[in-house]
N, CA, C, O and the ligand as a Tripos MOL2 file, in Angstrom:
@<TRIPOS>MOLECULE
protein
  233   231    59     0     0
PROTEIN
NO_CHARGES

@<TRIPOS>ATOM
      1 N           0.8520   -1.1990    0.0000 N.3       1 MET1
      2 CA         -0.0010   -0.0010    0.0020 C.3       1 MET1
      3 C           0.8890    1.2530    0.0010 C.2       1 MET1
      4 O           1.8360    1.3560    0.7810 O.2       1 MET1
      5 N           0.5750    2.1770   -0.8670 N.am      2 ALA2
      6 CA          1.3650    3.4010   -0.9650 C.3       2 ALA2
      7 C           0.7100    4.5170   -0.1480 C.2       2 ALA2
      8 O          -0.4940    4.5190    0.1060 O.2       2 ALA2
      9 N           1.5430    5.4420    0.2390 N.am      3 LYS3
     10 CA          1.0330    6.6160    0.9310 C.3       3 LYS3
     11 C           1.1500    7.8130    0.0070 C.2       3 LYS3
     12 O           2.0990    7.9370   -0.7670 O.2       3 LYS3
     13 N           0.1660    8.6880    0.1080 N.am      4 LYS4
     14 CA          0.0960    9.7920   -0.8250 C.3       4 LYS4
     15 C          -0.1760   11.0950   -0.1010 C.2       4 LYS4
     16 O          -0.9130   11.1460    0.8830 O.2       4 LYS4
     17 N           0.4440   12.1530   -0.6210 N.am      5 PHE5
     18 CA          0.2480   13.4810   -0.0380 C.3       5 PHE5
     19 C           0.0190   14.4910   -1.1500 C.2       5 PHE5
     20 O           0.7620   14.5360   -2.1300 O.2       5 PHE5
     21 N          -1.0090   15.2900   -0.9860 N.am      6 LEU6
     22 CA         -1.2820   16.3710   -1.9420 C.3       6 LEU6
     23 C          -1.0480   17.6930   -1.2390 C.2       6 LEU6
     24 O          -1.5970   17.9570   -0.1700 O.2       6 LEU6
     25 N          -0.2160   18.5210   -1.8660 N.am      7 CYS7
     26 CA          0.1370   19.8010   -1.2430 C.3       7 CYS7
     27 C          -1.1070   20.6640   -1.0130 C.2       7 CYS7
     28 O          -1.1970   21.3860   -0.0200 O.2       7 CYS7
     29 N          -2.0470   20.5830   -1.9260 N.am      8 LYS8
     30 CA         -3.2410   21.4190   -1.7830 C.3       8 LYS8
     31 C          -4.0700   21.0360   -0.5530 C.2       8 LYS8
     32 O          -4.8760   21.8350   -0.0760 O.2       8 LYS8
     33 N          -3.8760   19.8200   -0.0390 N.am      9 ASP9
     34 CA         -4.6230   19.3760    1.1360 C.3       9 ASP9
     35 C          -4.1770   20.0790    2.4230 C.2       9 ASP9
     36 O          -4.8700   20.0160    3.4390 O.2       9 ASP9
     37 N          -3.0250   20.7470    2.3790 N.am     10 VAL10
     38 CA         -2.6280   21.5460    3.5380 C.3      10 VAL10
     39 C          -2.8350   23.0280    3.2720 C.2      10 VAL10
     40 O          -2.2720   23.8860    3.9520 O.2      10 VAL10
     41 N          -3.6610   23.3110    2.2600 N.am     11 GLY11
     42 CA         -4.0620   24.6940    2.0150 C.3      11 GLY11
     43 C          -3.1670   25.4640    1.0660 C.2      11 GLY11
     44 O          -3.3070   26.6790    0.9230 O.2      11 GLY11
     45 N          -2.2370   24.7580    0.4070 N.am     12 MET12
     46 CA         -1.3680   25.4200   -0.5540 C.3      12 MET12
     47 C          -2.0370   25.4520   -1.9290 C.2      12 MET12
     48 O          -2.7530   24.5270   -2.3110 O.2      12 MET12
     49 N          -1.7910   26.5250   -2.6510 N.am     13 ASP13
     50 CA         -2.2630   26.6060   -4.0210 C.3      13 ASP13
     51 C          -1.1560   26.0360   -4.9050 C.2      13 ASP13
     52 O          -0.3910   26.7740   -5.5250 O.2      13 ASP13
     53 N          -1.0920   24.7170   -4.9450 N.am     14 CYS14
     54 CA          0.0750   24.0290   -5.4920 C.3      14 CYS14
     55 C          -0.3410   22.6500   -5.9840 C.2      14 CYS14
     56 O          -1.0740   21.9500   -5.2850 O.2      14 CYS14
     57 N           0.1060   22.2400   -7.1720 N.am     15 PRO15
     58 CA         -0.3020   20.9450   -7.7220 C.3      15 PRO15
     59 C           0.5860   19.7790   -7.3050 C.2      15 PRO15
     60 O           0.4100   18.6650   -7.7990 O.2      15 PRO15
     61 N           1.5330   20.0150   -6.4060 N.am     16 PHE16
     62 CA          2.4840   18.9610   -6.0370 C.3      16 PHE16
     63 C           1.8110   17.7390   -5.4000 C.2      16 PHE16
     64 O           0.9350   17.8650   -4.5450 O.2      16 PHE16
     65 N           2.2480   16.5590   -5.8410 N.am     17 GLU17
     66 CA          1.7990   15.3080   -5.2420 C.3      17 GLU17
     67 C           3.0210   14.4730   -4.9090 C.2      17 GLU17
     68 O           3.9590   14.3930   -5.7020 O.2      17 GLU17
     69 N           3.0120   13.8550   -3.7420 N.am     18 ALA18
     70 CA          4.1020   12.9440   -3.3840 C.3      18 ALA18
     71 C           3.5120   11.5870   -3.0990 C.2      18 ALA18
     72 O           2.4030   11.4680   -2.5770 O.2      18 ALA18
     73 N           4.2800   10.5460   -3.4540 N.am     19 GLN19
     74 CA          3.8250    9.1890   -3.1890 C.3      19 GLN19
     75 C           5.0160    8.3510   -2.7780 C.2      19 GLN19
     76 O           6.0820    8.4440   -3.3870 O.2      19 GLN19
     77 N           4.8480    7.5290   -1.7490 N.am     20 ALA20
     78 CA          5.9470    6.6920   -1.2820 C.3      20 ALA20
     79 C           5.3920    5.4690   -0.5680 C.2      20 ALA20
     80 O           4.2080    5.4020   -0.2380 O.2      20 ALA20
     81 N           6.2770    4.5050   -0.3370 N.am     21 GLU21
     82 CA          5.8640    3.2690    0.3260 C.3      21 GLU21
     83 C           5.7210    3.4610    1.8340 C.2      21 GLU21
     84 O           4.8980    2.8110    2.4780 O.2      21 GLU21
     85 N           6.5310    4.3600    2.3840 N.am     22 THR22
     86 CA          6.4850    4.5750    3.8300 C.3      22 THR22
     87 C           6.2940    6.0500    4.1380 C.2      22 THR22
     88 O           6.5840    6.9230    3.3200 O.2      22 THR22
     89 N           5.7910    6.3040    5.3540 N.am     23 GLU23
     90 CA          5.5720    7.6800    5.7710 C.3      23 GLU23
     91 C           6.9050    8.4340    5.8700 C.2      23 GLU23
     92 O           6.9870    9.6270    5.5760 O.2      23 GLU23
     93 N           7.9450    7.7030    6.2930 N.am     24 GLU24
     94 CA          9.2660    8.3130    6.4310 C.3      24 GLU24
     95 C           9.7700    8.8310    5.0820 C.2      24 GLU24
     96 O          10.2610    9.9550    4.9730 O.2      24 GLU24
     97 N           9.6360    7.9850    4.0600 N.am     25 GLU25
     98 CA         10.0710    8.3570    2.7120 C.3      25 GLU25
     99 C           9.2260    9.5180    2.1790 C.2      25 GLU25
    100 O           9.7360   10.4290    1.5260 O.2      25 GLU25
    101 N           7.9490    9.4650    2.4670 N.am     26 LEU26
    102 CA          7.0420   10.5170    2.0260 C.3      26 LEU26
    103 C           7.4090   11.8530    2.6690 C.2      26 LEU26
    104 O           7.4250   12.8900    2.0050 O.2      26 LEU26
    105 N           7.7040   11.8140    3.9680 N.am     27 MET27
    106 CA          8.0590   13.0430    4.6790 C.3      27 MET27
    107 C           9.3250   13.6770    4.0990 C.2      27 MET27
    108 O           9.4520   14.9000    4.0570 O.2      27 MET27
    109 N          10.2650   12.8270    3.6520 N.am     28 LYS28
    110 CA         11.4860   13.3460    3.0260 C.3      28 LYS28
    111 C          11.1420   14.1300    1.7610 C.2      28 LYS28
    112 O          11.6520   15.2270    1.5340 O.2      28 LYS28
    113 N          10.2690   13.5450    0.9430 N.am     29 GLN29
    114 CA          9.8580   14.2180   -0.2920 C.3      29 GLN29
    115 C           9.1320   15.5240    0.0070 C.2      29 GLN29
    116 O           9.3440   16.5380   -0.6580 O.2      29 GLN29
    117 N           8.2720   15.4790    1.0210 N.am     30 ILE30
    118 CA          7.4970   16.6650    1.3810 C.3      30 ILE30
    119 C           8.4110   17.7640    1.9120 C.2      30 ILE30
    120 O           8.2450   18.9380    1.5800 O.2      30 ILE30
    121 N           9.3760   17.3710    2.7400 N.am     31 ALA31
    122 CA         10.3120   18.3480    3.3030 C.3      31 ALA31
    123 C          11.1190   19.0090    2.1870 C.2      31 ALA31
    124 O          11.3300   20.2220    2.1870 O.2      31 ALA31
    125 N          11.5650   18.1840    1.2330 N.am     32 GLU32
    126 CA         12.3520   18.7050    0.1100 C.3      32 GLU32
    127 C          11.5060   19.6530   -0.7450 C.2      32 GLU32
    128 O          11.9690   20.7210   -1.1460 O.2      32 GLU32
    129 N          10.2890   19.2560   -1.0130 N.am     33 HIS33
    130 CA          9.3900   20.0960   -1.7980 C.3      33 HIS33
    131 C           9.0770   21.3930   -1.0660 C.2      33 HIS33
    132 O           9.0730   22.4640   -1.6720 O.2      33 HIS33
    133 N           8.8180   21.3010    0.2260 N.am     34 GLY34
    134 CA          8.5000   22.4890    1.0120 C.3      34 GLY34
    135 C           9.6320   23.4940    0.9690 C.2      34 GLY34
    136 O           9.4120   24.7050    0.9230 O.2      34 GLY34
    137 N          10.8460   22.9720    0.9850 N.am     35 LYS35
    138 CA         12.0200   23.8300    0.9600 C.3      35 LYS35
    139 C          12.1890   24.5130   -0.3930 C.2      35 LYS35
    140 O          12.3650   25.7290   -0.4670 O.2      35 LYS35
    141 N          12.1340   23.7150   -1.4660 N.am     36 THR36
    142 CA         12.4050   24.2610   -2.7940 C.3      36 THR36
    143 C          11.2350   25.0710   -3.3490 C.2      36 THR36
    144 O          11.4430   26.0760   -4.0290 O.2      36 THR36
    145 N          10.0090   24.6370   -3.0620 N.am     37 ALA37
    146 CA          8.8510   25.2940   -3.6850 C.3      37 ALA37
    147 C           8.2420   26.3750   -2.8110 C.2      37 ALA37
    148 O           7.6890   27.3470   -3.3240 O.2      37 ALA37
    149 N           8.3380   26.2150   -1.4730 N.am     38 HIS38
    150 CA          7.6290   27.1400   -0.5950 C.3      38 HIS38
    151 C           8.5360   27.8600    0.3890 C.2      38 HIS38
    152 O           8.0600   28.6500    1.2050 O.2      38 HIS38
    153 N           9.8440   27.5940    0.3230 N.am     39 GLY39
    154 CA         10.7710   28.2770    1.2110 C.3      39 GLY39
    155 C          10.6050   27.8930    2.6730 C.2      39 GLY39
    156 O          10.9820   28.6500    3.5670 O.2      39 GLY39
    157 N          10.0320   26.6960    2.9160 N.am     40 ILE40
    158 CA          9.8610   26.2360    4.2890 C.3      40 ILE40
    159 C          11.1220   25.4750    4.6960 C.2      40 ILE40
    160 O          11.3480   24.3510    4.2500 O.2      40 ILE40
    161 N          11.9370   26.0930    5.5430 N.am     41 THR41
    162 CA         13.1980   25.4680    5.9210 C.3      41 THR41
    163 C          13.0500   24.6440    7.1840 C.2      41 THR41
    164 O          13.8780   23.7800    7.4740 O.2      41 THR41
    165 N          11.9890   24.9150    7.9370 N.am     42 GLU42
    166 CA         11.7980   24.1790    9.1810 C.3      42 GLU42
    167 C          10.3480   23.7100    9.2680 C.2      42 GLU42
    168 O           9.4110   24.4980    9.1350 O.2      42 GLU42
    169 N          10.1900   22.4140    9.4920 N.am     43 ILE43
    170 CA          8.8380   21.8840    9.6550 C.3      43 ILE43
    171 C           8.4900   21.9260   11.1350 C.2      43 ILE43
    172 O           9.0210   21.1560   11.9350 O.2      43 ILE43
    173 N           7.6030   22.8230   11.4800 N.am     44 THR44
    174 CA          7.2010   22.9800   12.8780 C.3      44 THR44
    175 C           6.2610   21.8340   13.2660 C.2      44 THR44
    176 O           5.6640   21.2030   12.3940 O.2      44 THR44
    177 N           6.1290   21.5640   14.5610 N.am     45 PRO45
    178 CA          5.2030   20.5040   14.9980 C.3      45 PRO45
    179 C           3.7860   20.7360   14.4700 C.2      45 PRO45
    180 O           3.0650   19.7930   14.1450 O.2      45 PRO45
    181 N           3.4120   21.9950   14.3950 N.am     46 ASP46
    182 CA          2.0970   22.3660   13.8810 C.3      46 ASP46
    183 C           1.9200   21.9440   12.4230 C.2      46 ASP46
    184 O           0.9090   21.3550   12.0410 O.2      46 ASP46
    185 N           2.9290   22.2620   11.6320 N.am     47 LEU47
    186 CA          2.9110   21.9350   10.2090 C.3      47 LEU47
    187 C           2.9700   20.4120   10.0190 C.2      47 LEU47
    188 O           2.2760   19.8460    9.1750 O.2      47 LEU47
    189 N           3.8100   19.7760   10.8190 N.am     48 MET48
    190 CA          3.9500   18.3250   10.7710 C.3      48 MET48
    191 C           2.5970   17.6430   11.0000 C.2      48 MET48
    192 O           2.2630   16.6690   10.3260 O.2      48 MET48
    193 N           1.8320   18.1610   11.9480 N.am     49 GLU49
    194 CA          0.5250   17.6080   12.2490 C.3      49 GLU49
    195 C          -0.4270   17.7540   11.0620 C.2      49 GLU49
    196 O          -1.1730   16.8330   10.7300 O.2      49 GLU49
    197 N          -0.3870   18.9250   10.4340 N.am     50 LYS50
    198 CA         -1.2180   19.1810    9.2490 C.3      50 LYS50
    199 C          -0.8630   18.2140    8.1280 C.2      50 LYS50
    200 O          -1.7350   17.6390    7.4760 O.2      50 LYS50
    201 N           0.4390   18.0520    7.9240 N.am     51 VAL51
    202 CA          0.9240   17.1750    6.8510 C.3      51 VAL51
    203 C           0.4860   15.7380    7.1250 C.2      51 VAL51
    204 O          -0.0220   15.0630    6.2290 O.2      51 VAL51
    205 N           0.6780   15.2710    8.3510 N.am     52 LYS52
    206 CA          0.3180   13.8900    8.6850 C.3      52 LYS52
    207 C          -1.1700   13.6550    8.5320 C.2      52 LYS52
    208 O          -1.5980   12.5780    8.1170 O.2      52 LYS52
    209 N          -1.9600   14.6660    8.8690 N.am     53 ALA53
    210 CA         -3.4100   14.5380    8.7300 C.3      53 ALA53
    211 C          -3.8170   14.4510    7.2520 C.2      53 ALA53
    212 O          -4.8620   13.8930    6.9180 O.2      53 ALA53
    213 N          -2.9760   15.0100    6.3770 N.am     54 ALA54
    214 CA         -3.3040   15.0410    4.9450 C.3      54 ALA54
    215 C          -2.8040   13.8110    4.1980 C.2      54 ALA54
    216 O          -3.1620   13.6020    3.0390 O.2      54 ALA54
    217 N          -1.9770   12.9940    4.8560 N.am     55 ILE55
    218 CA         -1.4440   11.7910    4.1930 C.3      55 ILE55
    219 C          -2.5440   10.7270    4.1070 C.2      55 ILE55
    220 O          -3.2270   10.4130    5.0820 O.2      55 ILE55
    221 N          -2.6770   10.1940    2.9000 N.am     56 LYS56
    222 CA         -3.7000    9.1680    2.6700 C.3      56 LYS56
    223 C          -3.0550    7.8630    2.2430 C.2      56 LYS56
    224 O          -2.0250    7.8500    1.5690 O.2      56 LYS56
    225 N          -3.6780    6.7690    2.6460 N.am     57 ASP57
    226 CA         -3.2600    5.4500    2.1520 C.3      57 ASP57
    227 C          -3.9400    5.1880    0.8320 C.2      57 ASP57
    228 O          -5.0960    5.5530    0.6190 O.2      57 ASP57
    229 N          -3.1910    4.5400   -0.0600 N.am     58 GLU58
    230 CA         -3.7750    4.2390   -1.3570 C.3      58 GLU58
    231 C          -3.8980    2.7420   -1.5760 C.2      58 GLU58
    232 O          -4.3740    2.3080   -2.6250 O.2      58 GLU58
    233 ZN          3.6020   22.6250   -2.7540 Zn       59 ZN59
@<TRIPOS>BOND
     1     1     2 1
     2     2     3 1
     3     3     4 2
     4     3     5 am
     5     5     6 1
     6     6     7 1
     7     7     8 2
     8     7     9 am
     9     9    10 1
    10    10    11 1
    11    11    12 2
    12    11    13 am
    13    13    14 1
    14    14    15 1
    15    15    16 2
    16    15    17 am
    17    17    18 1
    18    18    19 1
    19    19    20 2
    20    19    21 am
    21    21    22 1
    22    22    23 1
    23    23    24 2
    24    23    25 am
    25    25    26 1
    26    26    27 1
    27    27    28 2
    28    27    29 am
    29    29    30 1
    30    30    31 1
    31    31    32 2
    32    31    33 am
    33    33    34 1
    34    34    35 1
    35    35    36 2
    36    35    37 am
    37    37    38 1
    38    38    39 1
    39    39    40 2
    40    39    41 am
    41    41    42 1
    42    42    43 1
    43    43    44 2
    44    43    45 am
    45    45    46 1
    46    46    47 1
    47    47    48 2
    48    47    49 am
    49    49    50 1
    50    50    51 1
    51    51    52 2
    52    51    53 am
    53    53    54 1
    54    54    55 1
    55    55    56 2
    56    55    57 am
    57    57    58 1
    58    58    59 1
    59    59    60 2
    60    59    61 am
    61    61    62 1
    62    62    63 1
    63    63    64 2
    64    63    65 am
    65    65    66 1
    66    66    67 1
    67    67    68 2
    68    67    69 am
    69    69    70 1
    70    70    71 1
    71    71    72 2
    72    71    73 am
    73    73    74 1
    74    74    75 1
    75    75    76 2
    76    75    77 am
    77    77    78 1
    78    78    79 1
    79    79    80 2
    80    79    81 am
    81    81    82 1
    82    82    83 1
    83    83    84 2
    84    83    85 am
    85    85    86 1
    86    86    87 1
    87    87    88 2
    88    87    89 am
    89    89    90 1
    90    90    91 1
    91    91    92 2
    92    91    93 am
    93    93    94 1
    94    94    95 1
    95    95    96 2
    96    95    97 am
    97    97    98 1
    98    98    99 1
    99    99   100 2
   100    99   101 am
   101   101   102 1
   102   102   103 1
   103   103   104 2
   104   103   105 am
   105   105   106 1
   106   106   107 1
   107   107   108 2
   108   107   109 am
   109   109   110 1
   110   110   111 1
   111   111   112 2
   112   111   113 am
   113   113   114 1
   114   114   115 1
   115   115   116 2
   116   115   117 am
   117   117   118 1
   118   118   119 1
   119   119   120 2
   120   119   121 am
   121   121   122 1
   122   122   123 1
   123   123   124 2
   124   123   125 am
   125   125   126 1
   126   126   127 1
   127   127   128 2
   128   127   129 am
   129   129   130 1
   130   130   131 1
   131   131   132 2
   132   131   133 am
   133   133   134 1
   134   134   135 1
   135   135   136 2
   136   135   137 am
   137   137   138 1
   138   138   139 1
   139   139   140 2
   140   139   141 am
   141   141   142 1
   142   142   143 1
   143   143   144 2
   144   143   145 am
   145   145   146 1
   146   146   147 1
   147   147   148 2
   148   147   149 am
   149   149   150 1
   150   150   151 1
   151   151   152 2
   152   151   153 am
   153   153   154 1
   154   154   155 1
   155   155   156 2
   156   155   157 am
   157   157   158 1
   158   158   159 1
   159   159   160 2
   160   159   161 am
   161   161   162 1
   162   162   163 1
   163   163   164 2
   164   163   165 am
   165   165   166 1
   166   166   167 1
   167   167   168 2
   168   167   169 am
   169   169   170 1
   170   170   171 1
   171   171   172 2
   172   171   173 am
   173   173   174 1
   174   174   175 1
   175   175   176 2
   176   175   177 am
   177   177   178 1
   178   178   179 1
   179   179   180 2
   180   179   181 am
   181   181   182 1
   182   182   183 1
   183   183   184 2
   184   183   185 am
   185   185   186 1
   186   186   187 1
   187   187   188 2
   188   187   189 am
   189   189   190 1
   190   190   191 1
   191   191   192 2
   192   191   193 am
   193   193   194 1
   194   194   195 1
   195   195   196 2
   196   195   197 am
   197   197   198 1
   198   198   199 1
   199   199   200 2
   200   199   201 am
   201   201   202 1
   202   202   203 1
   203   203   204 2
   204   203   205 am
   205   205   206 1
   206   206   207 1
   207   207   208 2
   208   207   209 am
   209   209   210 1
   210   210   211 1
   211   211   212 2
   212   211   213 am
   213   213   214 1
   214   214   215 1
   215   215   216 2
   216   215   217 am
   217   217   218 1
   218   218   219 1
   219   219   220 2
   220   219   221 am
   221   221   222 1
   222   222   223 1
   223   223   224 2
   224   223   225 am
   225   225   226 1
   226   226   227 1
   227   227   228 2
   228   227   229 am
   229   229   230 1
   230   230   231 1
   231   231   232 2
@<TRIPOS>SUBSTRUCTURE
     1 MET1         2 RESIDUE 1 A MET
     2 ALA2         6 RESIDUE 1 A ALA
     3 LYS3        10 RESIDUE 1 A LYS
     4 LYS4        14 RESIDUE 1 A LYS
     5 PHE5        18 RESIDUE 1 A PHE
     6 LEU6        22 RESIDUE 1 A LEU
     7 CYS7        26 RESIDUE 1 A CYS
     8 LYS8        30 RESIDUE 1 A LYS
     9 ASP9        34 RESIDUE 1 A ASP
    10 VAL10       38 RESIDUE 1 A VAL
    11 GLY11       42 RESIDUE 1 A GLY
    12 MET12       46 RESIDUE 1 A MET
    13 ASP13       50 RESIDUE 1 A ASP
    14 CYS14       54 RESIDUE 1 A CYS
    15 PRO15       58 RESIDUE 1 A PRO
    16 PHE16       62 RESIDUE 1 A PHE
    17 GLU17       66 RESIDUE 1 A GLU
    18 ALA18       70 RESIDUE 1 A ALA
    19 GLN19       74 RESIDUE 1 A GLN
    20 ALA20       78 RESIDUE 1 A ALA
    21 GLU21       82 RESIDUE 1 A GLU
    22 THR22       86 RESIDUE 1 A THR
    23 GLU23       90 RESIDUE 1 A GLU
    24 GLU24       94 RESIDUE 1 A GLU
    25 GLU25       98 RESIDUE 1 A GLU
    26 LEU26      102 RESIDUE 1 A LEU
    27 MET27      106 RESIDUE 1 A MET
    28 LYS28      110 RESIDUE 1 A LYS
    29 GLN29      114 RESIDUE 1 A GLN
    30 ILE30      118 RESIDUE 1 A ILE
    31 ALA31      122 RESIDUE 1 A ALA
    32 GLU32      126 RESIDUE 1 A GLU
    33 HIS33      130 RESIDUE 1 A HIS
    34 GLY34      134 RESIDUE 1 A GLY
    35 LYS35      138 RESIDUE 1 A LYS
    36 THR36      142 RESIDUE 1 A THR
    37 ALA37      146 RESIDUE 1 A ALA
    38 HIS38      150 RESIDUE 1 A HIS
    39 GLY39      154 RESIDUE 1 A GLY
    40 ILE40      158 RESIDUE 1 A ILE
    41 THR41      162 RESIDUE 1 A THR
    42 GLU42      166 RESIDUE 1 A GLU
    43 ILE43      170 RESIDUE 1 A ILE
    44 THR44      174 RESIDUE 1 A THR
    45 PRO45      178 RESIDUE 1 A PRO
    46 ASP46      182 RESIDUE 1 A ASP
    47 LEU47      186 RESIDUE 1 A LEU
    48 MET48      190 RESIDUE 1 A MET
    49 GLU49      194 RESIDUE 1 A GLU
    50 LYS50      198 RESIDUE 1 A LYS
    51 VAL51      202 RESIDUE 1 A VAL
    52 LYS52      206 RESIDUE 1 A LYS
    53 ALA53      210 RESIDUE 1 A ALA
    54 ALA54      214 RESIDUE 1 A ALA
    55 ILE55      218 RESIDUE 1 A ILE
    56 LYS56      222 RESIDUE 1 A LYS
    57 ASP57      226 RESIDUE 1 A ASP
    58 GLU58      230 RESIDUE 1 A GLU
    59 ZN59       233 GROUP 0 **** ****
């Protein structure tokens, strides 16, 4: 089962989608995308919670 994250699900006006086998791998992709696309250098606990809530199993 894959895990999927859509950037727009955390309120971003952004078409980015990430997909990975594990949440750990997915978080790496999300962190990298957040840095390059949105200038987010630090994932706060608040943001982390939002991201985790938006992750779906496929
Ligand atoms: Zn994005």
